[in-house]
N, C-alpha and C positions, 0 to 999 in steps of 0.2 A: 468507702462512702456508699458503693453499691449495696453492701451487706446491711447497713444501717437503714436503708430504704425499704430493703424487702423484709426487714423485720418487723418493721411498723405495719406493713400491709398485711402480713401474716397474722398478726395480733388482731387486727380489725376483721379479718375474715373470720378468726376464731370466735370473736365476739358476735358476729353476724351469726354463726351457726347456733350459737347458744341461745340467743334470742329468738331465732326461728325454732328450735327444738323448744324452748320453754313456752313459746306460743302454741305450738302443736300439742303439747301436754295440757296446757291449760284450757284449751278451746275444744280438743277432740277427745284426748285420751282420758282425762279426769272424769268428764261428763259421761263417757261412755262406760267406764268401770264403775261409776255410782250406780247406772241403770242396771248393769248387769248383776251388781251386789243386790239391789232393790228386788229384782226378779228372782233371785236366788232365796232370799229371805221370805217372799212371797209364796214361793213354791213349797217352802218347809213349813208353812204355817198350817197347821191341821186343829180340827175342832173334835169334840166328842162325837163319835159315829163315822167319821171319816176313815177310810183305809189309808194306811200309811206305809212306806217302805224305809227300812233303816240304812244306814251306810254299809251295814254288813249282808243287806239283802233280805233280813226278815221281814214279810209282810203280815200285817194284822189290822184289827180295828181298833181305834182308839177309845178306850172305855173309861178312861180317867186322865185328867191333865191338870198340872199345878205348875207352879214356877220353877221347880226343881226337877220334876220327873214327869214322863208321859208313859202311861200305862197302855200296852197293846196286848189284845187278845188274839190268838191265832185261830184257825178253822177248828182244831182240836180242843179249844178252850183253855189252853194254857196262857196265863197272863204274865207278861214280863214288862219290867220298868226300864226304860231309857232316860237318858238325858236329853232334853230337847235338842241339842246340837246333833245328835245321833239320828234324828230324822232327815233323811236325804230328800224326800218328796211325797207329795200326796199320791196315792197309787190309784190311777183311774185305768183299770184294764181295758185294751182295745177290744171292742166287740166286732168280730167279723161281720160283715154285710151278708145277709142270706142272699141266695140265687132267687129266691120267689119274689123279692121286692123290685128287681128290675123290670122295666117295662120291655114287653117282648117287641122285636122290630118285625113289621111285616114284610114279606118279601116283595110286594109291590111298591115299595117306597124307595126304589133305587134312583137316586137323583144324579 
């Protein structure tokens, strides 16, 4: 009789775990993955004139775009065609700040 009682309570605990995991997935993990997917797709969106990087590391300027192919031109003038899913991201190179733009601190400003 004791085994019959513990068998019923363990199945109810299992059901509670399944419900909690389902709620966690539905309210937290699913919206989060949808948001990440939308951000990935937005970062892959390029227009003619943008610089783009492919998944292989090739960086070029978009010169032509249609539904099947994206044409990138390298700095040397070579044009290569890629499928749109091969575009990893828009390439915005980081421009280092020059030292001339920083305000100079005066030595008398010790607070």
